[in-house]
C-alpha positions as CSV (number, residue, x, y, z in Angstrom):
1,X,-6.0,5.5,43.0
2,X,-8.2,7.3,40.2
3,X,-10.3,10.3,41.4
4,X,-13.3,9.2,39.6
5,X,-14.9,5.9,38.3
6,X,-14.2,7.3,34.7
7,X,-10.8,8.5,35.9
8,X,-10.2,4.8,36.8
9,X,-11.8,3.5,33.6
10,X,-9.3,5.2,31.3
11,X,-6.3,4.4,33.5
12,X,-7.4,0.6,33.3
13,X,-8.0,0.7,29.4
14,X,-4.2,2.2,29.6
15,X,-3.1,-0.9,31.7
16,X,-4.5,-3.2,29.1
17,X,-2.3,-1.2,26.4
18,X,-5.7,0.1,24.5
19,X,-4.9,2.9,22.5
20,X,-7.9,4.0,20.6
21,X,-11.7,4.6,21.4
22,X,-14.0,4.9,18.5
23,X,-16.7,6.6,19.5
24,X,-19.5,9.7,19.4
25,X,-20.0,11.6,22.4
26,X,-23.1,12.3,24.4
27,X,-24.1,13.2,28.1
28,X,-24.7,9.3,29.2
29,X,-20.7,9.2,28.9
30,X,-19.8,13.1,29.7
31,X,-17.9,11.2,33.0
32,X,-15.7,9.3,30.8
33,X,-15.0,12.0,28.1
34,X,-14.2,14.4,31.2
35,X,-11.5,11.6,32.3
36,X,-9.9,11.0,28.7
37,X,-9.6,15.1,28.6
38,X,-7.5,14.9,31.8
39,X,-5.6,12.3,30.5
40,X,-4.2,13.7,27.4
41,X,-6.6,11.9,25.0
42,X,-4.8,8.5,25.9
43,X,-6.2,6.1,24.7
44,X,-7.1,8.3,21.5
45,X,-11.1,9.2,21.4
46,X,-11.5,8.9,17.6
47,X,-14.6,11.1,16.7
48,X,-17.0,9.4,14.1
49,X,-19.9,11.1,12.8
50,X,-22.0,8.3,13.9
51,X,-22.1,5.5,16.7
52,X,-22.8,2.9,14.1
53,X,-19.1,3.8,12.2
54,X,-17.5,3.8,15.7
55,X,-18.5,0.0,16.1
56,X,-17.5,-0.7,12.3
57,X,-14.3,0.7,13.0
58,X,-13.5,-1.2,16.0
59,X,-14.4,-4.4,14.1
60,X,-12.2,-3.3,11.3
61,X,-9.6,-2.5,14.0
62,X,-9.8,-6.3,15.2
63,X,-9.5,-7.7,11.4
64,X,-6.7,-5.8,10.5
65,X,-4.6,-5.5,13.9
66,X,-6.0,-9.2,15.6
67,X,-6.0,-6.7,18.8
68,X,-9.5,-6.0,21.2
69,X,-11.3,-3.1,19.0
70,X,-13.2,-1.0,21.7
71,X,-16.0,1.6,20.8
72,X,-18.0,3.6,23.1
73,X,-21.8,5.4,22.9
74,X,-23.8,7.4,25.2
75,X,-26.9,6.1,27.0
76,X,-30.2,5.2,24.8
77,X,-30.0,6.1,21.2
78,X,-26.3,5.9,21.3
79,X,-26.0,2.8,22.4
80,X,-28.7,1.4,20.0
81,X,-26.7,2.7,17.1
82,X,-24.0,0.6,18.0
83,X,-25.6,-2.5,17.2
84,X,-24.7,-3.3,13.7
85,X,-21.2,-2.8,13.9
86,X,-21.2,-5.2,16.9
87,X,-23.3,-7.6,14.8
88,X,-20.5,-7.4,12.2
89,X,-18.1,-8.4,14.7
90,X,-20.0,-10.9,16.1
91,X,-20.7,-12.8,12.9
92,X,-17.1,-12.9,11.9
93,X,-15.6,-13.6,15.1
94,X,-13.9,-10.5,16.2
95,X,-13.0,-9.1,19.4
96,X,-14.6,-6.2,20.3
97,X,-15.5,-4.3,23.2
98,X,-18.3,-2.0,23.5
99,X,-18.5,0.8,26.6
100,X,-21.8,2.4,26.9
101,X,-23.8,5.1,29.1
102,X,-26.9,4.6,30.7
103,X,-29.1,7.0,32.6
104,X,-28.4,7.4,36.4
105,X,-28.5,4.5,38.3
106,X,-30.2,6.0,41.1
107,X,-33.4,6.6,38.5
108,X,-33.9,3.4,36.4
109,X,-37.2,2.1,36.6
110,X,-38.6,5.6,36.5
111,X,-39.2,5.8,32.8
112,X,-36.2,8.6,32.5
113,X,-35.7,10.2,29.5
114,X,-33.0,7.7,27.2
115,X,-33.4,4.9,29.8
116,X,-33.6,1.7,27.9
117,X,-33.1,-1.8,29.1
118,X,-29.5,-2.3,27.4
119,X,-28.9,-5.5,29.6
120,X,-31.7,-7.0,27.4
121,X,-31.2,-5.0,24.4
122,X,-27.3,-6.5,24.4
123,X,-27.9,-10.0,25.4
124,X,-27.8,-11.4,22.1
125,X,-24.9,-9.6,20.3
126,X,-22.9,-9.4,23.7
127,X,-24.0,-12.9,24.8
128,X,-20.8,-13.9,25.8
129,X,-20.2,-11.1,28.6
130,X,-22.4,-8.0,29.1
131,X,-22.9,-6.4,32.3
132,X,-23.5,-3.2,33.9
133,X,-21.2,-1.3,36.6
134,X,-23.7,-0.6,39.6
135,X,-20.9,0.6,42.0
136,X,-17.1,1.6,41.3
137,X,-15.8,-1.3,43.0
138,X,-17.3,-3.2,40.1
139,X,-15.7,-1.6,37.5
140,X,-12.0,-3.5,37.3
141,X,-13.5,-6.8,37.4
142,X,-16.3,-6.1,34.7
143,X,-13.8,-4.4,32.2
144,X,-11.2,-6.9,32.5
145,X,-13.3,-9.9,32.1
146,X,-14.9,-7.7,29.0
147,X,-11.6,-7.5,27.6
148,X,-10.3,-10.9,28.4
149,X,-13.7,-13.0,27.0
150,X,-13.7,-10.7,24.0
151,X,-9.7,-11.8,23.2
152,X,-10.2,-15.3,24.5
153,X,-13.4,-16.1,22.4
154,X,-13.0,-13.7,19.4
155,X,-16.5,-11.9,20.3
156,X,-18.3,-8.9,21.4
157,X,-18.6,-7.5,25.1
158,X,-20.3,-4.9,26.7
159,X,-19.7,-2.9,29.7
160,X,-22.5,-0.5,30.6
161,X,-21.7,2.2,33.1
162,X,-24.3,4.7,34.2
163,X,-23.7,8.7,34.0
164,X,-23.9,8.9,38.2
165,X,-21.4,6.0,38.6
166,X,-19.1,7.4,36.3
167,X,-18.6,10.6,38.4
168,X,-18.6,8.5,41.9
169,X,-15.5,8.5,44.0
170,X,-13.5,5.5,42.4
171,X,-12.7,2.7,45.6
172,X,-11.3,-0.6,45.3
173,X,-13.0,-3.6,46.6
174,X,-11.7,-4.6,50.0
175,X,-10.7,-8.4,50.2
176,X,-13.9,-10.6,51.6
177,X,-15.4,-13.9,50.9
178,X,-17.9,-11.9,48.6
179,X,-15.1,-9.7,46.9
180,X,-13.6,-10.2,43.1
181,X,-10.3,-9.5,42.3
182,X,-9.2,-9.4,38.6
183,X,-5.5,-8.4,36.8
184,X,-4.6,-7.0,33.4
185,X,-3.6,-9.3,30.3
186,X,-4.5,-11.8,28.3
187,X,-2.8,-15.4,27.5
188,X,-3.6,-17.1,24.2
189,X,-3.6,-21.0,24.6
190,X,-1.4,-22.6,22.1
191,X,-3.9,-24.3,20.0
192,X,-3.1,-27.4,19.2
193,X,-5.4,-30.7,18.3
194,X,-4.6,-34.2,20.0
195,X,-1.6,-36.4,18.7
196,X,-4.5,-38.9,17.9
197,X,-6.5,-36.7,15.9
198,X,-3.6,-35.1,14.0
199,X,-3.1,-38.6,12.8
200,X,-6.5,-39.5,11.7
201,X,-6.1,-36.0,9.5
202,X,-3.0,-37.3,7.8
203,X,-4.6,-40.5,7.0
204,X,-7.4,-39.0,5.4
205,X,-5.3,-36.2,3.6
206,X,-2.4,-39.0,2.4
207,X,-5.3,-40.8,0.9
208,X,-6.6,-37.9,-1.2
209,X,-5.9,-37.9,-4.9
210,X,-7.8,-34.5,-5.7
211,X,-7.5,-32.4,-2.3
212,X,-9.3,-29.0,-2.2
213,X,-8.5,-26.8,0.4
214,X,-10.6,-23.9,1.6
215,X,-9.4,-21.1,3.5
216,X,-10.8,-18.2,5.4
217,X,-10.0,-15.5,7.8
218,X,-8.4,-18.2,10.4
219,X,-5.8,-18.7,8.0
220,X,-4.4,-15.0,7.5
221,X,-1.6,-15.4,9.6
222,X,-0.6,-19.1,8.2
223,X,0.0,-18.6,4.5
224,X,3.2,-20.4,4.7
225,X,1.8,-23.5,6.3
226,X,-1.0,-23.3,3.8
227,X,1.2,-23.3,0.9
228,X,3.6,-26.1,2.3
229,X,0.5,-28.1,2.9
230,X,-1.0,-27.5,-0.6
231,X,2.6,-28.2,-2.2
232,X,2.7,-31.5,-0.7
233,X,-0.5,-32.7,-1.4
234,X,-0.7,-31.6,-4.9
235,X,-3.6,-29.6,-3.7
236,X,-5.7,-26.3,-4.9
237,X,-6.6,-23.6,-2.6
238,X,-10.1,-21.8,-2.7
239,X,-10.3,-18.4,-0.5
240,X,-13.5,-17.4,1.3
241,X,-14.0,-13.4,1.2
242,X,-12.6,-13.0,4.6
243,X,-9.6,-14.9,4.1
244,X,-9.0,-13.2,0.5
245,X,-5.4,-11.7,2.1
246,X,-4.5,-15.5,3.5
247,X,-3.0,-16.7,0.1
248,X,-1.4,-14.2,-2.6
249,X,-3.1,-14.3,-6.1
250,X,0.0,-15.0,-7.8
251,X,0.2,-18.7,-6.4
252,X,-0.7,-20.7,-9.7
253,X,-3.2,-23.1,-7.7
254,X,-4.7,-20.5,-5.8
255,X,-8.2,-20.7,-7.5
256,X,-9.0,-17.2,-5.7
257,X,-12.5,-16.6,-4.5
258,X,-15.4,-19.0,-3.8
259,X,-19.2,-18.8,-3.8
260,X,-21.7,-16.3,-5.3
261,X,-19.0,-13.6,-5.9
262,X,-16.6,-16.8,-6.3
263,X,-14.6,-17.8,-9.5
264,X,-15.2,-20.9,-12.1
265,X,-11.9,-22.6,-11.2
266,X,-12.8,-22.8,-7.5
267,X,-16.2,-24.4,-8.6
268,X,-14.6,-26.6,-11.1
269,X,-12.2,-27.6,-8.1
270,X,-14.6,-28.2,-5.6
271,X,-16.9,-30.2,-8.0
272,X,-14.0,-32.8,-9.0
273,X,-12.3,-32.9,-5.2
274,X,-12.2,-36.2,-3.6
275,X,-10.9,-34.8,-0.4
276,X,-11.7,-31.6,1.4
277,X,-9.5,-29.7,3.7
278,X,-11.2,-27.0,5.0
279,X,-8.7,-24.2,7.2
280,X,-10.4,-21.2,9.6
281,X,-13.4,-20.4,7.5
282,X,-17.1,-20.5,8.0
283,X,-17.8,-20.4,4.9
284,X,-21.7,-20.7,4.6
285,X,-23.1,-21.8,1.3
286,X,-22.5,-25.7,1.5
287,X,-23.7,-26.2,-2.3
288,X,-20.3,-24.6,-3.6
289,X,-18.6,-27.5,-1.8
290,X,-18.0,-30.9,-3.2
291,X,-21.3,-33.1,-3.3
292,X,-22.2,-34.5,0.1
293,X,-20.5,-38.3,0.0
294,X,-17.9,-37.4,-2.8
295,X,-15.4,-36.0,-0.8
296,X,-13.6,-37.4,2.7
297,X,-13.5,-33.7,4.7
298,X,-10.9,-32.7,7.2
299,X,-11.4,-29.3,9.3
300,X,-9.5,-27.2,11.5
301,X,-10.8,-24.1,13.2
302,X,-10.2,-22.7,16.8
303,X,-13.8,-22.8,17.6
304,X,-15.3,-26.3,18.5
305,X,-18.8,-24.7,17.7
306,X,-18.1,-24.2,14.0
307,X,-16.6,-27.5,13.4
308,X,-18.2,-29.7,11.1
309,X,-21.1,-27.0,10.3
310,X,-20.9,-26.8,6.4
311,X,-19.9,-30.1,5.7
312,X,-19.9,-33.3,7.5
313,X,-16.4,-33.5,8.5
314,X,-14.5,-36.9,8.8
315,X,-12.0,-35.6,11.4
316,X,-12.3,-32.1,13.2
317,X,-8.9,-30.3,14.7
318,X,-9.5,-27.9,17.2
319,X,-6.7,-25.6,17.4
320,X,-4.7,-22.3,16.1
321,X,-4.7,-22.8,11.8
322,X,-0.8,-22.0,12.1
323,X,-0.1,-24.1,14.9
324,X,-2.1,-27.2,13.8
325,X,-0.7,-27.0,10.5
326,X,2.9,-26.9,11.6
327,X,2.3,-30.1,13.9
328,X,0.5,-32.0,11.0
329,X,3.1,-31.0,8.1
330,X,5.4,-33.8,9.1
331,X,2.8,-36.2,8.9
332,X,1.7,-35.6,5.3
333,X,3.1,-37.3,2.5
334,X,4.0,-35.9,-0.7
335,X,1.7,-37.0,-3.4
336,X,3.4,-37.8,-6.5
337,X,0.2,-37.8,-9.0
338,X,-0.3,-33.8,-9.6
339,X,-2.8,-34.2,-12.5
340,X,-5.7,-32.8,-10.3
341,X,-3.2,-29.5,-9.5
342,X,-1.7,-29.3,-13.2
343,X,-5.3,-29.1,-13.9
344,X,-6.2,-26.1,-11.5
345,X,-3.2,-24.4,-12.7
346,X,-4.4,-24.4,-16.1
347,X,-8.1,-23.2,-15.4
348,X,-6.6,-20.5,-13.1
349,X,-4.3,-19.3,-15.8
350,X,-7.7,-19.4,-18.5
351,X,-9.7,-17.5,-15.6
352,X,-7.1,-14.8,-15.2
353,X,-7.0,-14.5,-19.1
354,X,-10.5,-14.1,-19.0
355,X,-10.6,-11.4,-16.0
356,X,-7.9,-9.4,-17.9
357,X,-10.1,-9.3,-20.7
358,X,-13.2,-8.2,-18.9
359,X,-10.9,-5.8,-17.2
360,X,-10.2,-3.9,-20.3
361,X,-11.4,-0.4,-20.0
362,X,-14.8,-0.4,-21.9
363,X,-17.5,2.4,-22.6
364,X,-20.9,2.2,-22.3
365,X,-23.7,4.1,-23.3
366,X,-24.9,7.6,-21.5
367,X,-21.4,8.3,-20.2
368,X,-20.8,5.2,-18.4
369,X,-17.9,2.8,-17.6
370,X,-17.7,-0.9,-17.2
371,X,-16.9,-1.8,-13.5
372,X,-14.5,-4.3,-14.3
373,X,-11.9,-2.0,-15.8
374,X,-12.2,0.0,-12.6
375,X,-11.3,-2.8,-10.3
376,X,-8.2,-4.2,-12.8
377,X,-6.9,-0.9,-12.9
378,X,-7.1,-0.1,-8.8
379,X,-5.5,-3.9,-8.6
380,X,-2.4,-2.8,-10.9
381,X,-2.2,0.6,-9.0
382,X,-2.1,-1.1,-5.4
383,X,1.0,-0.5,-3.5
384,X,2.7,-3.5,-1.7
385,X,1.4,-2.9,1.8
386,X,-1.9,-1.7,1.1
387,X,-5.1,-2.3,2.6
388,X,-8.2,-2.7,0.9
389,X,-11.7,-2.7,2.1
390,X,-15.2,-3.7,0.2
391,X,-18.6,-2.7,0.8
392,X,-21.5,-5.0,0.5
393,X,-23.2,-5.1,-2.8
394,X,-21.9,-5.0,-6.1
395,X,-18.6,-3.6,-5.3
396,X,-17.9,-7.0,-3.3
397,X,-18.2,-8.8,-6.8
398,X,-15.5,-7.1,-8.6
399,X,-13.5,-6.9,-5.4
400,X,-13.8,-10.5,-5.1
401,X,-12.6,-11.4,-8.5
402,X,-10.3,-8.5,-9.9
403,X,-8.4,-7.4,-7.2
404,X,-5.3,-9.5,-7.0
405,X,-3.8,-9.8,-3.7
406,X,-0.3,-9.6,-3.0
407,X,2.0,-10.8,0.1
408,X,2.0,-8.0,2.6
409,X,-1.4,-6.7,1.7
410,X,-4.5,-6.9,3.8
411,X,-8.2,-6.9,2.8
412,X,-11.4,-7.5,4.4
413,X,-15.3,-7.0,4.4
414,X,-18.4,-7.4,6.3
415,X,-18.4,-11.2,5.6
416,X,-21.6,-13.1,7.6
417,X,-23.5,-10.2,8.0
418,X,-23.2,-8.6,4.6
419,X,-24.4,-5.3,5.9
420,X,-23.9,-1.9,3.8
421,X,-21.6,1.0,4.8
422,X,-18.6,-0.7,6.4
423,X,-16.4,0.1,3.2
424,X,-15.4,3.7,4.3
425,X,-15.2,3.2,8.1
426,X,-12.9,-0.2,7.2
427,X,-10.7,2.2,5.3
428,X,-10.4,4.9,8.0
429,X,-10.0,2.3,10.7
430,X,-7.3,0.7,8.5
431,X,-5.6,4.1,8.7
432,X,-5.7,4.8,12.3
433,X,-4.1,1.5,12.8
434,X,-1.4,1.5,10.2
435,X,-0.9,5.3,9.5
436,X,1.9,4.9,7.3
437,X,0.3,2.2,4.5
438,X,-2.6,3.0,1.9
439,X,-6.2,2.1,2.6
440,X,-8.7,1.9,0.2
441,X,-12.2,1.7,0.0
442,X,-14.3,0.6,-2.8
443,X,-18.3,1.1,-2.5
444,X,-21.8,1.4,-4.1
445,X,-23.4,4.5,-4.3
446,X,-26.3,3.4,-1.9
447,X,-23.9,2.7,0.8
448,X,-22.1,5.7,0.1
449,X,-25.0,7.7,0.5
450,X,-26.2,5.7,3.3
451,X,-23.0,6.4,5.5
452,X,-20.2,6.8,3.2
453,X,-20.3,10.2,3.0
454,X,-20.6,11.3,6.6
455,X,-17.7,9.5,7.0
456,X,-15.5,11.5,4.4
457,X,-15.5,13.9,6.9
458,X,-13.8,11.8,9.5
459,X,-11.2,11.5,7.1
460,X,-11.1,15.1,6.4
461,X,-10.7,15.7,10.2
462,X,-7.7,13.0,10.8
463,X,-6.1,13.1,7.5
464,X,-3.3,15.3,8.4
465,X,-2.3,13.5,11.6
466,X,-1.7,10.3,9.6
467,X,1.8,9.6,8.5
468,X,0.9,9.0,4.8
469,X,-2.2,10.6,4.2
470,X,-3.4,8.7,1.3
471,X,-6.7,7.0,1.3
472,X,-8.6,6.4,-2.0
473,X,-12.4,5.8,-2.2
474,X,-13.6,3.9,-5.6
475,X,-17.4,4.6,-5.8
476,X,-19.6,2.9,-8.3
477,X,-22.3,5.5,-9.4
478,X,-24.9,3.8,-11.2
479,X,-27.8,5.5,-9.4
480,X,-29.1,1.7,-8.4
481,X,-29.0,-0.4,-5.6
482,X,-27.8,-3.0,-7.9
483,X,-26.9,-6.0,-6.2
484,X,-30.6,-6.4,-4.9
485,X,-32.0,-5.9,-8.5
486,X,-29.9,-8.6,-10.2
487,X,-31.0,-10.7,-7.1
488,X,-34.8,-9.4,-7.9
489,X,-34.1,-10.6,-11.3
490,X,-32.1,-14.0,-10.7
491,X,-33.7,-15.0,-7.7
492,X,-37.1,-14.0,-7.8
493,X,-38.0,-13.7,-11.6
494,X,-38.9,-9.9,-10.9
495,X,-38.2,-7.0,-13.2
496,X,-36.3,-4.1,-11.5
497,X,-38.6,-2.4,-9.0
498,X,-38.0,1.5,-9.6
499,X,-39.7,2.4,-6.5
500,X,-37.0,1.0,-4.7
501,X,-33.8,0.5,-6.4
502,X,-33.5,4.0,-8.4
503,X,-31.2,6.4,-6.1
504,X,-30.9,9.9,-6.7
505,X,-27.4,10.9,-8.5
506,X,-24.9,12.3,-6.1
507,X,-21.9,13.7,-7.3
508,X,-19.8,12.6,-5.1
509,X,-16.4,14.0,-6.5
510,X,-18.0,17.6,-6.2
511,X,-18.8,16.8,-2.4
512,X,-15.4,15.7,-1.5
513,X,-13.5,18.9,-3.1
514,X,-16.1,20.6,-0.6
515,X,-15.0,18.8,2.3
516,X,-11.4,19.5,1.3
517,X,-10.8,16.2,-0.5
518,X,-9.3,15.3,-3.5
519,X,-11.5,13.6,-6.3
520,X,-12.2,12.9,-10.0
521,X,-15.2,11.9,-11.8
522,X,-14.6,9.4,-14.4
523,X,-17.3,8.6,-17.3
524,X,-15.0,7.4,-20.1
525,X,-12.8,4.3,-20.1
526,X,-10.0,6.4,-21.1
527,X,-9.8,8.3,-18.0
528,X,-9.6,5.4,-15.8
529,X,-5.6,4.9,-15.5
530,X,-5.3,8.6,-15.0
531,X,-7.6,8.5,-12.2
532,X,-6.0,5.9,-10.5
533,X,-2.5,8.0,-10.8
534,X,-4.2,10.9,-9.4
535,X,-5.7,9.4,-6.7
536,X,-2.5,6.9,-5.2
537,X,-0.4,10.2,-5.8
538,X,-2.7,12.6,-4.0
539,X,-1.4,14.5,-0.5
540,X,-5.1,13.3,0.8
541,X,-7.6,11.3,1.0
542,X,-9.5,11.1,-3.0
543,X,-12.5,10.1,-4.0
544,X,-13.1,8.6,-7.6
545,X,-16.5,9.1,-8.5
546,X,-16.9,6.6,-11.3
547,X,-20.1,6.5,-13.5
548,X,-20.7,2.5,-13.9
549,X,-22.9,0.6,-15.9
550,X,-25.7,-0.9,-13.8
551,X,-26.3,-3.6,-16.4
552,X,-23.4,-5.2,-16.1
553,X,-24.4,-8.5,-14.5
554,X,-22.6,-9.8,-11.3
555,X,-22.8,-13.1,-12.1
556,X,-22.0,-16.4,-10.2
557,X,-19.5,-18.5,-11.4
558,X,-22.5,-21.3,-11.6
559,X,-25.9,-20.8,-12.9
560,X,-28.6,-23.1,-12.0
561,X,-31.5,-23.8,-14.1
562,X,-34.0,-22.0,-12.2
563,X,-31.7,-18.8,-11.6
564,X,-31.7,-18.9,-15.5
565,X,-35.2,-19.7,-15.9
566,X,-36.3,-16.5,-13.1
567,X,-33.9,-14.4,-14.9
568,X,-35.6,-15.1,-18.4
569,X,-39.0,-14.5,-16.2
570,X,-37.9,-11.3,-15.3
571,X,-37.1,-9.7,-19.0
572,X,-40.0,-11.3,-20.4
573,X,-42.0,-9.5,-17.4
574,X,-41.0,-6.2,-18.6
575,X,-38.6,-6.3,-21.8
576,X,-37.6,-2.8,-21.4
577,X,-35.8,-3.8,-18.2
578,X,-32.6,-5.7,-18.2
579,X,-32.1,-5.9,-22.0
580,X,-28.4,-4.8,-21.8
581,X,-28.1,-7.1,-18.6
582,X,-29.2,-10.0,-20.8
583,X,-26.8,-8.9,-23.4
584,X,-23.9,-8.8,-21.0
585,X,-24.9,-11.9,-19.4
586,X,-24.9,-13.9,-22.4
587,X,-21.7,-12.7,-23.6
588,X,-19.9,-13.3,-20.3
589,X,-21.1,-16.9,-19.8
590,X,-20.4,-17.6,-23.6
591,X,-16.7,-16.2,-22.9
592,X,-16.0,-18.5,-19.9
593,X,-16.3,-21.3,-22.5
594,X,-14.1,-20.3,-25.3
595,X,-11.2,-22.8,-26.2
596,X,-8.2,-21.0,-25.2
597,X,-9.3,-19.1,-22.0
């Protein structure tokens, strides 16, 4: 038996196969830190610059590996700091366990320093399971259940351990009428719908003449099955951003992203479809799906609560995407009418030609470059097995449209929470999970100043331990909180509010060199290719500090009359604001309708 509860915790994590904890220290977890030291740092303690970054890394670990991610923080403020990354995991349905310290159990209720009601604080983000270990013999079942429930329900759980309990002698529960005895391990359900539901789904899909598929993160391991369904039904495939790596972008009937950051072929396909087949996606924007009543619909999801949520489904299939599609495929009949898919193929080819045109490097006034040229070049330079993350903001627009995913790549971002800052910690977590692969983070200067800069220090601390030290961070340095600026213009009809939107210039390339990383500044289009070559040949993490044009509009694939009116209203309210953006917006929308595109 382990000596202390802290020792027992570390030993139990080892039994579960947990290899890494993303964390920041504090005296509320000193008993656990001492146990990790005695264990030879197994599991590995990855020291982040901030607890929020630890929870983002745990979320990214879960997204990129499919394993449970574990983060740890001290009592009070440390536990509070974890919340944003934990909500990122909860909203994107990722298994993450938070281990948090607490003030001494013996003094709780006495207004002690750092005494926070963590059970109440965590009852939403860890609603599936949050427990405090008040006696040593409760550790095993609390930790076992937290890990098992997180894995089973793909959600966030939490275990709170008071500081004095960590140092108590570890004891096992004697078997009695009031004891709990748990074991190690998790067995995944096969996840298959009933035969009756599969046949109902096949009947709907076989009757469709214009089948549009939408795939998300739940289809990441079902690439071949999704393609086989699309080939059989003559369907097109759109991807929610969390499912960007599910289907390679060289598939001619893959329309790439859907939604506000999506493509026109995705919009056109959905508007014309008579059948909708959603696989493993909780994509939230219903107005980008077929008009209600136009399409019969089928959905596959491993969570019953997510079924028939975004669109009224005729048939719901509760099950794992890959296993379900394998069972469904023999029931599907080949659609001999291929004109719908052929139209999609033509539209996709036209769209990629347009993206290639927009991706041509172009100088802008004031030593700025067009952001699309950076992302097009990044896409060309990505190694075959690269792992790409994007931050929220305008970077996500160009990531969604210009980065072409190939088989073997992984890609993710904060989907449903859409929080700022994960771009860099996601990339760092990718390097710990796959130290022999190249990781890339794309991020705006606002998120970089908010937290990305600090996490570069984490990369600087650990990169020598990675088998391949390459990690590329592309920063869009435009001195503007750009996504919100455009939202103010298009959604509110307001000109830019400088007090909230303009941010101070930061030479990120100089900062990177200061902390021992590689870097280059890009302020001319002619520098882009060389910058990418340098970054992917570097012997350490590398920052591309790109001076980008803030007046390049991140336009959705379909602009409503209200959005156009509000954009015009914002310009008329202050003609000095956004004139270049108006010109660029008009030019780009006209480009989409040029014959032969």
